[in-house]
Backbone of each chain as ProteinMPNN parsed JSONL, in Angstrom:
{"seq_chain_A": "MANQKLTAEEIHTALVELNSDASQDWVIEDGKLSKTFKFKNFQQAFGFMTTCALYAERKNHHPEWSNVYNRVDVQLVSHDVSGLSVKDFDLAKKMDEFAGSIA", "coords_chain_A": {"N_chain_A": [[101.313, 107.391, 76.236], [102.413, 104.051, 76.087], [103.193, 101.857, 78.844], [106.589, 101.143, 79.564], [109.222, 98.726, 79.56], [111.984, 99.003, 81.658], [115.483, 99.321, 80.929], [118.457, 97.55, 82.032], [120.373, 99.431, 82.651], [118.856, 101.76, 82.929], [117.366, 101.019, 85.126], [119.344, 100.829, 87.082], [120.149, 103.524, 87.274], [117.729, 104.717, 88.105], [117.391, 103.454, 90.53], [119.548, 104.319, 92.062], [118.879, 107.014, 92.233], [116.439, 106.828, 93.591], [117.308, 105.777, 96.037], [118.76, 107.865, 96.984], [117.332, 109.337, 98.628], [116.192, 109.532, 102.062], [115.863, 106.868, 102.931], [117.38, 104.711, 101.653], [117.246, 101.949, 101.179], [115.999, 100.405, 99.16], [116.028, 97.571, 97.091], [116.881, 95.416, 94.295], [115.296, 92.45, 93.932], [114.928, 89.218, 92.766], [114.166, 90.349, 90.372], [112.35, 92.227, 91.151], [111.437, 95.363, 92.605], [112.27, 96.015, 95.809], [111.527, 96.387, 99.302], [111.708, 96.55, 102.887], [109.528, 97.848, 105.2], [109.412, 99.215, 108.45], [107.42, 99.806, 111.283], [106.008, 101.432, 114.24], [103.972, 99.959, 115.316], [101.119, 97.781, 114.619], [98.965, 99.379, 113.908], [100.133, 101.682, 112.777], [101.51, 100.463, 110.664], [99.437, 99.357, 109.122], [98.027, 101.634, 108.565], [99.822, 102.933, 106.897], [99.768, 101.06, 104.763], [97.146, 101.413, 103.914], [97.092, 104.025, 102.929], [98.911, 103.726, 100.827], [97.478, 101.854, 99.328], [95.245, 103.268, 98.398], [96.488, 105.118, 96.748], [97.707, 103.367, 94.923], [95.494, 102.18, 93.765], [94.325, 104.306, 92.466], [96.264, 104.866, 90.58], [96.19, 102.562, 89.251], [98.162, 100.613, 89.623], [99.581, 98.17, 91.375], [101.017, 97.12, 94.51], [102.921, 94.165, 95.418], [102.72, 92.683, 98.486], [103.477, 91.94, 101.942], [102.446, 91.59, 105.345], [103.367, 91.556, 108.694], [102.418, 92.193, 111.758], [104.099, 94.952, 112.765], [105.497, 95.271, 110.467], [106.084, 95.674, 106.987], [106.542, 94.119, 104.021], [107.535, 94.885, 100.826], [107.125, 94.371, 97.33], [107.722, 95.389, 94.113], [106.652, 95.318, 90.759], [106.17, 95.35, 87.208], [103.815, 93.736, 85.696], [102.684, 93.958, 83.203], [104.709, 94.613, 81.474], [106.51, 92.704, 81.932], [108.654, 93.177, 83.717], [110.516, 95.83, 85.246], [109.17, 99.13, 85.459], [108.71, 102.7, 84.957], [106.525, 103.145, 86.532], [106.853, 101.523, 88.774], [109.0, 102.678, 90.116], [107.941, 105.171, 90.598], [105.832, 104.497, 92.35], [107.323, 103.401, 94.433], [108.739, 105.65, 95.356], [106.634, 107.208, 96.279], [105.708, 105.542, 98.311], [107.822, 105.702, 100.126], [107.514, 108.386, 100.827], [104.955, 108.329, 102.01], [105.429, 106.581, 104.172], [107.3, 108.089, 105.535], [105.732, 110.158, 106.424], [104.313, 109.027, 108.384], [105.894, 107.61, 110.287]], "CA_chain_A": [[102.348, 106.432, 75.836], [102.308, 102.782, 76.806], [104.212, 101.589, 79.838], [107.74, 100.494, 78.926], [110.163, 98.016, 80.42], [113.252, 99.706, 81.793], [116.705, 98.546, 80.696], [119.278, 97.365, 83.24], [121.043, 100.708, 82.935], [117.829, 102.684, 83.421], [117.016, 100.566, 86.481], [120.445, 101.231, 87.953], [120.055, 104.977, 87.465], [116.524, 105.013, 88.883], [117.588, 102.924, 91.885], [120.463, 105.251, 92.732], [118.109, 108.224, 92.515], [115.461, 106.484, 94.633], [117.999, 105.575, 97.312], [119.411, 109.097, 97.429], [116.485, 109.845, 99.71], [116.579, 109.119, 103.417], [115.704, 105.444, 103.261], [118.586, 103.992, 101.197], [117.217, 100.489, 101.248], [115.343, 99.669, 98.08], [116.928, 96.666, 96.366], [116.243, 94.58, 93.273], [115.324, 91.027, 94.323], [114.127, 88.437, 91.826], [113.636, 91.249, 89.337], [111.351, 93.133, 91.722], [111.923, 96.469, 93.433], [111.836, 95.492, 97.109], [111.934, 97.07, 100.539], [110.978, 96.245, 104.12], [109.207, 98.998, 106.04], [109.061, 98.86, 109.833], [106.715, 100.862, 111.998], [105.955, 101.257, 115.695], [102.962, 98.949, 115.66], [100.235, 97.38, 113.525], [98.14, 100.521, 113.508], [100.926, 102.494, 111.848], [101.812, 99.666, 109.47], [98.25, 99.238, 108.269], [97.741, 102.997, 108.104], [100.705, 103.08, 105.73], [99.24, 100.235, 103.675], [95.889, 101.997, 103.42], [97.456, 105.183, 102.101], [99.497, 103.176, 99.599], [96.428, 101.163, 98.565], [94.441, 104.277, 97.714], [97.323, 105.639, 95.661], [97.882, 102.285, 93.943], [94.229, 101.98, 93.062], [94.131, 105.46, 91.578], [97.228, 104.726, 89.489], [96.015, 101.206, 88.725], [99.437, 99.893, 89.671], [99.453, 97.678, 92.743], [102.177, 96.425, 95.073], [102.839, 92.855, 96.061], [103.225, 93.01, 99.813], [103.025, 91.131, 103.069], [102.454, 92.331, 106.612], [103.345, 90.866, 109.976], [102.356, 93.207, 112.808], [104.588, 96.306, 112.461], [106.409, 95.149, 109.334], [105.473, 95.546, 105.665], [107.504, 93.78, 102.967], [106.974, 95.333, 99.552], [107.789, 94.012, 96.079], [107.078, 96.084, 93.002], [106.994, 94.824, 89.417], [105.143, 95.671, 86.208], [103.517, 92.493, 84.98], [102.321, 94.253, 81.811], [105.913, 94.676, 80.637], [107.393, 91.625, 82.415], [109.874, 93.749, 84.265], [110.302, 97.074, 85.992], [108.845, 100.308, 84.658], [108.703, 103.931, 85.757], [105.431, 103.038, 87.507], [107.36, 100.916, 90.007], [109.83, 103.666, 90.819], [107.015, 106.206, 91.077], [105.142, 103.971, 93.532], [108.34, 103.27, 95.496], [109.007, 106.985, 95.887], [105.446, 107.593, 97.044], [105.68, 104.739, 99.536], [108.775, 106.338, 101.04], [106.882, 109.619, 101.319], [103.866, 107.95, 102.922], [106.048, 106.031, 105.389], [107.938, 109.201, 106.23], [104.723, 111.015, 107.057], [103.712, 108.267, 109.497], [106.847, 107.153, 111.309]], "C_chain_A": [[102.221, 105.163, 76.695], [103.445, 102.65, 77.822], [105.361, 100.821, 79.192], [108.656, 99.846, 79.953], [111.486, 98.772, 80.46], [114.416, 98.775, 81.488], [117.476, 98.437, 82.013], [119.934, 98.684, 83.636], [120.041, 101.718, 83.509], [117.423, 102.328, 84.85], [118.094, 100.999, 87.476], [120.35, 102.723, 88.288], [118.876, 105.336, 88.372], [116.69, 104.569, 90.337], [118.503, 103.845, 92.691], [119.709, 106.515, 93.14], [117.114, 107.982, 93.658], [116.128, 106.4, 95.996], [118.792, 106.797, 97.772], [118.573, 109.787, 98.496], [116.923, 109.215, 101.037], [116.711, 107.603, 103.578], [116.895, 104.579, 102.867], [118.423, 102.484, 101.065], [116.285, 99.784, 100.272], [116.393, 98.813, 97.379], [116.15, 95.951, 95.266], [116.407, 93.124, 93.701], [114.392, 90.249, 93.411], [113.454, 89.346, 90.789], [112.585, 92.217, 89.837], [112.009, 94.184, 92.618], [111.373, 96.26, 94.853], [112.343, 96.324, 98.286], [111.096, 96.573, 101.712], [110.78, 97.531, 104.909], [108.876, 98.511, 107.447], [108.46, 100.065, 110.542], [106.668, 100.548, 113.496], [105.016, 100.119, 116.071], [102.093, 98.633, 114.437], [99.426, 98.552, 113.001], [98.879, 101.395, 112.485], [101.196, 101.736, 110.544], [100.594, 99.6, 108.546], [97.778, 100.61, 107.788], [98.561, 103.316, 106.854], [100.15, 102.305, 104.541], [97.981, 100.849, 103.063], [96.168, 103.191, 102.512], [98.032, 104.713, 100.759], [98.423, 102.547, 98.706], [95.579, 102.154, 97.775], [95.214, 104.858, 96.53], [97.452, 104.604, 94.535], [96.623, 102.087, 93.106], [93.993, 103.111, 92.063], [95.042, 105.368, 90.36], [97.048, 103.408, 88.737], [97.353, 100.479, 88.591], [99.64, 99.474, 91.126], [100.713, 96.971, 93.238], [101.865, 94.957, 95.368], [103.433, 93.092, 97.434], [102.699, 92.038, 100.858], [103.223, 91.945, 104.346], [102.428, 91.361, 107.778], [103.502, 91.925, 111.06], [102.886, 94.572, 112.353], [105.439, 96.368, 111.194], [105.649, 94.976, 108.016], [106.585, 95.288, 104.642], [106.872, 94.061, 101.613], [107.802, 94.822, 98.384], [107.023, 94.648, 94.935], [107.579, 95.54, 91.666], [105.847, 95.193, 88.476], [104.873, 94.446, 85.352], [103.225, 92.757, 83.502], [103.535, 94.367, 80.893], [106.927, 93.595, 81.042], [108.727, 92.158, 82.915], [109.55, 94.968, 85.098], [110.028, 98.227, 85.031], [108.905, 101.547, 85.555], [107.593, 103.888, 86.802], [105.91, 102.47, 88.841], [108.185, 101.92, 90.812], [108.989, 104.83, 91.329], [106.325, 105.741, 92.367], [106.105, 103.844, 94.718], [108.592, 104.615, 96.168], [107.842, 107.466, 96.752], [105.379, 106.831, 98.361], [106.646, 105.301, 100.575], [108.173, 107.595, 101.652], [105.807, 109.296, 102.358], [104.421, 107.436, 104.25], [106.664, 107.152, 106.218], [106.95, 110.091, 106.966], [104.065, 110.326, 108.249], [104.706, 108.056, 110.627], [107.385, 108.315, 112.159]], "O_chain_A": [[101.951, 105.236, 77.894], [104.509, 103.252, 77.674], [105.13, 99.943, 78.362], [108.837, 100.352, 81.061], [112.037, 99.134, 79.421], [114.344, 97.576, 81.759], [117.182, 99.14, 82.98], [120.035, 99.006, 84.819], [120.35, 102.439, 84.458], [117.171, 103.205, 85.675], [117.79, 101.475, 88.57], [120.459, 103.118, 89.449], [119.006, 106.152, 89.285], [116.195, 105.221, 91.256], [118.249, 104.111, 93.866], [119.878, 107.021, 94.249], [116.965, 108.806, 94.561], [115.59, 106.887, 96.991], [119.424, 106.768, 98.828], [119.039, 110.699, 99.179], [117.899, 108.468, 101.1], [117.591, 107.128, 104.295], [117.37, 103.786, 103.68], [119.42, 101.796, 100.85], [115.833, 98.672, 100.543], [117.503, 99.271, 97.108], [114.921, 95.887, 95.3], [117.528, 92.628, 93.816], [113.211, 90.575, 93.293], [112.311, 89.118, 90.394], [111.988, 92.951, 89.048], [113.004, 93.916, 93.292], [110.163, 96.322, 95.071], [113.439, 96.882, 98.254], [109.927, 96.221, 101.552], [111.743, 98.22, 105.246], [108.157, 97.527, 107.622], [108.939, 101.191, 110.409], [107.209, 99.542, 113.954], [105.255, 99.404, 117.044], [102.321, 99.167, 113.352], [99.228, 98.695, 111.794], [98.315, 101.79, 111.465], [101.116, 102.308, 109.457], [100.716, 99.769, 107.333], [97.19, 100.722, 106.712], [98.057, 103.891, 105.889], [100.072, 102.837, 103.434], [97.782, 100.808, 101.849], [95.55, 103.341, 101.458], [97.683, 105.237, 99.701], [98.457, 102.691, 97.484], [95.238, 101.905, 96.618], [94.659, 105.062, 95.45], [97.321, 104.93, 93.355], [96.689, 101.857, 91.898], [93.518, 102.883, 90.951], [94.655, 105.738, 89.252], [97.685, 103.177, 87.708], [97.631, 99.825, 87.585], [99.845, 100.315, 92.001], [101.396, 96.3, 92.464], [100.71, 94.568, 95.542], [104.528, 93.641, 97.548], [101.651, 91.412, 100.697], [104.05, 92.855, 104.409], [101.585, 90.466, 107.846], [104.584, 92.479, 111.253], [102.19, 95.282, 111.627], [106.031, 97.403, 110.889], [104.682, 94.217, 107.948], [107.455, 96.132, 104.43], [105.804, 93.539, 101.295], [109.032, 94.834, 98.434], [105.812, 94.463, 94.809], [108.777, 95.33, 91.475], [104.7, 95.329, 88.901], [105.606, 94.156, 84.406], [103.477, 91.904, 82.65], [103.41, 94.235, 79.676], [108.057, 93.579, 80.554], [109.789, 91.642, 82.568], [108.433, 95.115, 85.596], [110.584, 98.286, 83.935], [109.124, 101.443, 86.762], [107.706, 104.526, 87.849], [105.439, 102.875, 89.903], [108.074, 101.994, 92.035], [109.29, 105.408, 92.374], [106.242, 106.486, 93.343], [105.746, 104.142, 95.857], [108.65, 104.707, 97.395], [108.041, 108.053, 97.815], [105.036, 107.396, 99.4], [106.324, 105.367, 101.761], [108.308, 107.837, 102.851], [105.752, 109.899, 103.43], [103.94, 107.811, 105.32], [106.561, 107.163, 107.445], [107.275, 110.696, 107.987], [103.349, 110.958, 109.025], [104.391, 108.298, 111.792], [108.195, 108.098, 113.061]]}, "seq_chain_B": "MANQKLTAEEIHTALVELNSDASQDWVIEDGKLSKTFKFKNFQQAFGFMTTCALYAERKNHHPEWSNVYNRVDVQLVSHDVSGLSVKDFDLAKKMDEFAGSIA", "coords_chain_B": {"N_chain_B": [[90.953, 85.109, 131.876], [94.039, 83.745, 130.829], [95.355, 83.511, 127.475], [95.367, 80.365, 125.851], [97.313, 77.625, 124.627], [96.154, 75.517, 122.116], [95.483, 71.996, 122.09], [96.496, 69.25, 119.92], [94.252, 67.731, 119.403], [92.173, 69.459, 120.086], [92.622, 71.402, 118.151], [92.051, 69.99, 115.828], [89.293, 69.487, 116.153], [88.328, 72.137, 116.233], [89.052, 72.984, 113.697], [87.534, 71.367, 111.991], [85.015, 72.292, 112.667], [85.248, 74.977, 111.875], [85.579, 74.675, 109.12], [83.132, 73.71, 108.43], [81.575, 75.626, 107.577], [80.776, 77.602, 104.647], [83.201, 77.885, 103.245], [85.329, 75.923, 103.535], [88.115, 75.675, 103.316], [90.222, 76.219, 105.099], [93.423, 75.421, 106.315], [96.009, 73.7, 108.194], [99.189, 74.863, 108.132], [102.604, 74.633, 108.486], [102.182, 74.854, 111.212], [100.466, 76.966, 111.358], [97.256, 78.514, 110.997], [95.788, 78.575, 107.967], [94.736, 80.218, 104.935], [93.753, 80.982, 101.574], [92.314, 83.774, 100.225], [90.287, 84.845, 97.551], [89.373, 87.545, 95.484], [87.357, 89.805, 93.431], [88.824, 91.9, 92.51], [91.503, 94.285, 93.246], [90.431, 96.321, 94.818], [88.298, 95.114, 96.209], [89.771, 93.15, 97.566], [91.48, 94.658, 99.202], [89.616, 96.068, 100.631], [88.481, 94.018, 102.132], [90.773, 93.363, 103.661], [91.03, 95.698, 105.144], [88.732, 95.728, 106.748], [89.23, 93.421, 108.245], [91.578, 94.247, 109.496], [90.755, 96.281, 111.231], [89.161, 94.827, 112.981], [91.077, 93.034, 113.963], [92.816, 94.779, 115.249], [91.215, 95.754, 117.269], [90.816, 93.453, 118.755], [93.37, 92.997, 119.432], [94.869, 91.016, 118.152], [96.608, 89.875, 115.556], [96.691, 89.199, 112.015], [99.068, 87.327, 109.977], [99.811, 88.171, 106.751], [99.636, 88.269, 103.147], [99.359, 90.104, 100.082], [98.497, 90.068, 96.723], [97.331, 91.804, 94.204], [94.204, 90.703, 93.603], [94.205, 88.801, 95.526], [94.51, 87.37, 98.764], [96.609, 86.027, 101.07], [96.446, 84.323, 104.03], [97.783, 83.784, 107.278], [97.443, 82.466, 110.429], [98.442, 82.646, 113.806], [99.287, 82.202, 117.246], [101.533, 83.945, 118.794], [102.055, 84.414, 121.455], [101.508, 82.068, 122.792], [102.983, 80.294, 121.458], [101.793, 78.727, 119.406], [98.611, 77.55, 118.238], [95.594, 79.205, 119.189], [92.353, 79.832, 120.687], [91.881, 82.385, 119.809], [92.887, 82.503, 117.217], [91.15, 80.881, 115.767], [88.795, 82.23, 116.189], [89.369, 84.656, 114.843], [89.723, 83.648, 112.268], [87.144, 82.715, 111.656], [85.742, 85.127, 111.662], [87.023, 86.39, 109.528], [86.154, 84.843, 107.391], [83.443, 85.546, 107.482], [83.619, 88.307, 106.926], [84.741, 88.233, 104.349], [82.702, 86.92, 103.027], [80.741, 88.835, 103.059], [81.595, 90.607, 101.25], [82.318, 89.455, 98.748]], "CA_chain_B": [[91.808, 83.927, 131.717], [95.088, 83.937, 129.821], [95.232, 82.766, 126.235], [95.97, 79.044, 126.014], [97.662, 76.876, 123.422], [95.249, 74.395, 121.884], [96.093, 70.697, 121.827], [96.268, 68.75, 118.559], [92.855, 67.276, 119.319], [91.335, 70.669, 120.075], [92.798, 72.04, 116.842], [91.303, 69.177, 114.86], [87.863, 69.767, 116.365], [88.052, 73.529, 115.842], [89.216, 73.092, 112.241], [86.351, 70.747, 111.386], [83.897, 73.22, 112.873], [85.492, 76.153, 111.032], [85.374, 74.316, 107.714], [81.744, 73.296, 108.18], [80.959, 76.756, 106.877], [80.814, 77.53, 103.186], [84.51, 77.998, 102.594], [85.942, 74.586, 103.516], [89.505, 75.588, 102.891], [91.275, 76.505, 106.069], [94.321, 74.291, 106.561], [97.14, 73.98, 109.083], [100.453, 74.808, 107.393], [103.7, 75.087, 109.357], [101.63, 75.182, 112.522], [99.625, 78.156, 111.282], [95.933, 78.359, 110.391], [96.055, 79.282, 106.708], [93.746, 80.21, 103.864], [93.88, 81.975, 100.503], [91.065, 84.407, 99.802], [90.361, 85.498, 96.234], [88.296, 88.501, 95.239], [87.194, 90.203, 92.031], [89.86, 92.88, 92.154], [92.263, 94.819, 94.379], [89.54, 97.117, 95.671], [87.617, 94.178, 97.109], [90.76, 92.482, 98.417], [91.956, 95.561, 100.246], [88.449, 96.339, 101.481], [88.475, 92.88, 103.057], [91.897, 93.51, 104.589], [90.756, 96.829, 106.035], [87.758, 95.272, 107.745], [89.953, 92.492, 109.128], [92.567, 95.004, 110.268], [90.06, 96.975, 112.319], [88.782, 93.79, 113.95], [92.315, 92.52, 114.566], [93.356, 95.797, 116.15], [90.34, 95.809, 118.446], [91.065, 92.231, 119.531], [94.816, 92.908, 119.633], [95.365, 89.736, 117.625], [96.793, 90.298, 114.17], [97.059, 88.154, 111.046], [100.186, 87.453, 109.05], [99.13, 88.058, 105.461], [100.228, 88.908, 101.98], [98.354, 90.478, 99.086], [98.874, 90.353, 95.34], [96.121, 92.232, 93.486], [92.894, 90.268, 94.123], [94.441, 87.616, 96.356], [95.026, 87.611, 100.117], [97.031, 84.799, 101.745], [96.38, 84.578, 105.466], [98.313, 82.786, 108.209], [97.126, 82.866, 111.798], [99.159, 81.933, 114.858], [99.353, 82.968, 118.5], [102.933, 83.936, 119.219], [102.138, 84.436, 122.923], [101.454, 80.703, 123.326], [103.781, 79.477, 120.535], [100.935, 77.734, 118.766], [97.286, 78.063, 117.903], [94.689, 79.417, 120.316], [90.983, 80.153, 120.244], [91.92, 83.675, 119.117], [93.112, 82.27, 115.788], [89.918, 80.351, 115.173], [87.839, 83.344, 116.199], [89.715, 85.579, 113.757], [89.459, 82.937, 111.005], [85.692, 82.724, 111.435], [85.374, 86.502, 111.313], [87.528, 86.672, 108.176], [85.189, 84.216, 106.471], [82.24, 86.391, 107.471], [83.932, 89.558, 106.225], [84.91, 87.911, 102.921], [81.376, 86.576, 102.514], [79.928, 90.042, 102.92], [82.178, 91.406, 100.153], [82.385, 88.758, 97.444]], "C_chain_B": [[92.821, 84.162, 130.602], [94.792, 83.096, 128.575], [95.962, 81.428, 126.375], [96.229, 78.369, 124.679], [96.732, 75.681, 123.277], [96.044, 73.109, 121.657], [95.785, 70.28, 120.389], [94.806, 68.335, 118.376], [91.9, 68.467, 119.264], [91.418, 71.398, 118.728], [91.988, 71.298, 115.785], [89.811, 69.486, 114.943], [87.493, 71.165, 115.872], [88.117, 73.695, 114.324], [88.015, 72.497, 111.508], [85.154, 71.692, 111.495], [84.025, 74.448, 111.97], [85.166, 75.852, 109.575], [83.978, 73.781, 107.414], [80.969, 74.444, 107.539], [81.193, 76.605, 105.374], [82.216, 77.304, 102.616], [85.262, 76.68, 102.47], [87.435, 74.566, 103.293], [90.54, 76.171, 103.844], [92.106, 75.245, 106.271], [95.374, 74.7, 107.586], [98.421, 73.801, 108.273], [101.545, 75.393, 108.266], [103.181, 75.546, 110.71], [100.737, 76.412, 112.538], [98.316, 77.851, 110.559], [95.903, 79.224, 109.129], [94.911, 79.166, 105.705], [94.085, 81.275, 102.831], [92.495, 82.481, 100.132], [91.267, 85.031, 98.425], [89.137, 86.369, 96.02], [88.27, 88.899, 93.765], [88.35, 91.103, 91.596], [90.576, 93.369, 93.421], [91.368, 95.574, 95.351], [88.829, 96.222, 96.692], [88.604, 93.534, 98.077], [91.205, 93.407, 99.551], [90.821, 96.01, 101.16], [88.309, 95.258, 102.552], [89.575, 93.039, 104.108], [91.639, 94.625, 105.604], [89.775, 96.438, 107.138], [88.419, 94.332, 108.75], [90.913, 93.249, 110.047], [91.922, 95.711, 111.458], [89.661, 95.984, 113.403], [90.018, 93.286, 114.707], [92.878, 93.504, 115.596], [92.52, 95.866, 117.431], [90.576, 94.616, 119.356], [92.534, 92.102, 119.938], [95.361, 91.521, 119.271], [95.391, 89.873, 116.104], [97.176, 89.151, 113.237], [98.437, 88.393, 110.459], [99.55, 87.252, 107.68], [99.898, 88.736, 104.36], [99.141, 89.132, 100.945], [99.021, 90.711, 97.737], [97.581, 90.567, 94.564], [94.827, 91.724, 94.158], [92.993, 89.133, 95.141], [95.023, 88.003, 97.712], [95.341, 86.264, 100.761], [97.164, 85.09, 103.236], [97.013, 83.427, 106.25], [98.089, 83.296, 109.626], [97.877, 81.999, 112.795], [99.193, 82.828, 116.089], [100.763, 82.899, 119.055], [103.054, 83.872, 120.742], [102.05, 83.04, 123.538], [102.257, 79.734, 122.441], [102.962, 78.36, 119.899], [99.622, 78.372, 118.374], [96.44, 78.192, 119.161], [93.292, 79.704, 119.779], [90.939, 81.487, 119.506], [92.103, 83.507, 117.615], [91.84, 81.775, 115.112], [88.802, 81.395, 115.177], [88.107, 84.294, 115.039], [89.421, 84.941, 112.389], [87.97, 82.981, 110.651], [85.217, 84.112, 111.004], [85.83, 86.845, 109.893], [86.617, 86.046, 107.125], [83.923, 85.063, 106.358], [82.483, 87.659, 106.662], [84.053, 89.306, 104.717], [83.549, 87.63, 102.282], [80.514, 87.8, 102.266], [80.424, 90.926, 101.773], [81.981, 90.728, 98.807], [80.999, 88.569, 96.827]], "O_chain_B": [[92.485, 84.717, 129.555], [94.069, 82.101, 128.635], [97.048, 81.369, 126.951], [95.463, 78.523, 123.727], [96.548, 74.918, 124.225], [97.142, 73.136, 121.101], [94.932, 70.87, 119.727], [94.21, 68.563, 117.323], [90.943, 68.474, 118.49], [90.428, 71.935, 118.232], [91.324, 71.913, 114.951], [89.154, 69.715, 113.928], [86.486, 71.354, 115.19], [87.34, 74.449, 113.738], [87.541, 73.06, 110.521], [84.388, 71.866, 110.547], [83.046, 74.901, 111.377], [84.557, 76.667, 108.882], [83.676, 73.437, 106.271], [79.864, 74.262, 107.029], [81.738, 75.604, 104.909], [82.38, 76.606, 101.615], [85.778, 76.362, 101.399], [87.987, 73.485, 103.091], [91.622, 76.572, 103.416], [91.568, 74.144, 106.385], [95.604, 75.887, 107.818], [98.701, 72.706, 107.784], [101.427, 76.524, 108.736], [103.684, 76.513, 111.283], [100.299, 76.854, 113.6], [98.273, 77.038, 109.635], [95.983, 80.45, 109.207], [94.217, 78.152, 105.641], [94.63, 82.328, 103.16], [91.614, 81.702, 99.768], [92.289, 85.666, 98.165], [88.013, 85.978, 96.334], [89.054, 88.399, 92.959], [88.788, 91.059, 90.447], [90.281, 92.915, 94.526], [91.535, 95.474, 96.567], [88.769, 96.537, 97.88], [88.312, 93.388, 99.264], [91.294, 92.994, 100.708], [91.046, 96.3, 102.335], [88.053, 95.549, 103.72], [89.33, 92.869, 105.302], [91.99, 94.503, 106.777], [89.966, 96.774, 108.307], [88.194, 94.438, 109.955], [91.042, 92.926, 111.228], [92.48, 95.734, 112.555], [89.803, 96.261, 114.594], [89.997, 93.135, 115.929], [93.348, 93.111, 116.663], [93.054, 96.016, 118.53], [90.543, 94.744, 120.58], [92.896, 91.205, 120.699], [96.187, 90.947, 119.98], [94.351, 89.974, 115.453], [97.902, 88.239, 113.633], [98.923, 89.524, 110.441], [98.831, 86.276, 107.466], [100.696, 89.645, 104.591], [98.126, 88.435, 100.933], [99.991, 91.462, 97.632], [96.834, 89.623, 94.305], [94.411, 92.271, 95.18], [91.979, 88.576, 95.561], [95.912, 88.851, 97.801], [94.441, 85.45, 100.974], [97.899, 85.989, 103.645], [96.81, 82.256, 105.932], [98.491, 84.406, 109.976], [97.942, 80.778, 112.653], [99.137, 84.054, 115.985], [101.143, 81.923, 119.703], [104.034, 83.342, 121.266], [102.468, 82.842, 124.679], [102.221, 78.521, 122.642], [103.382, 77.204, 119.86], [99.534, 79.588, 118.2], [96.555, 77.386, 120.084], [93.084, 79.804, 118.57], [90.062, 81.703, 118.669], [91.546, 84.273, 116.828], [91.503, 82.209, 114.01], [87.97, 81.43, 114.27], [87.181, 84.693, 114.333], [88.933, 85.606, 111.476], [87.592, 83.247, 109.51], [84.395, 84.248, 110.098], [85.11, 87.51, 109.147], [86.344, 86.654, 106.09], [83.401, 85.268, 105.263], [81.666, 88.041, 105.824], [83.53, 90.074, 103.91], [83.277, 88.044, 101.155], [79.663, 87.805, 101.376], [79.75, 91.877, 101.377], [81.531, 91.351, 97.845], [80.879, 88.004, 95.74]]}, "name": "protein", "num_of_chains": 2, "seq": "MANQKLTAEEIHTALVELNSDASQDWVIEDGKLSKTFKFKNFQQAFGFMTTCALYAERKNHHPEWSNVYNRVDVQLVSHDVSGLSVKDFDLAKKMDEFAGSIAMANQKLTAEEIHTALVELNSDASQDWVIEDGKLSKTFKFKNFQQAFGFMTTCALYAERKNHHPEWSNVYNRVDVQLVSHDVSGLSVKDFDLAKKMDEFAGSIA"}
């Protein structure tokens, strides 16, 4: 099945579910699913990015992100549907898992 | 010897030398040494970032950067001297080399 754009209601539901985990801090900013991850140092931050990159490449769904030393700012969006899709929430959940296994 | 903040004249000289290589597109933006690298795809872009990350970690001098799919925006600055230092120009030169070996 093709990727589908989530409705506002579906996004709300998915966001509540996503934030029911430990982190609690995914937000929708400029239509993108966003979160700032902080680690102990650059090594941990880039280790996190590498794990995410391998997953993203396998799923062919990539984050928009920036890194300054121990900090990684993530923005997720599905350009193919001009909005958010289940792929973004799947990647967000995985990122939380990956971060949790490092920090 | 401690890291030292470069003067405006030293920055100008270093920038001309840096841009005498193939790339020609390092600029000073908001006091930071900046460049946008573009690759064929995410795999190449993140491969570039990984090589840079290992070098940065070894030198203990890290880039500020963001990545969207095949694009990597880099900003270099030396927070320890509140300006640019030779470390930034060294890292910039290495990044050009790393990018050249990938693209």
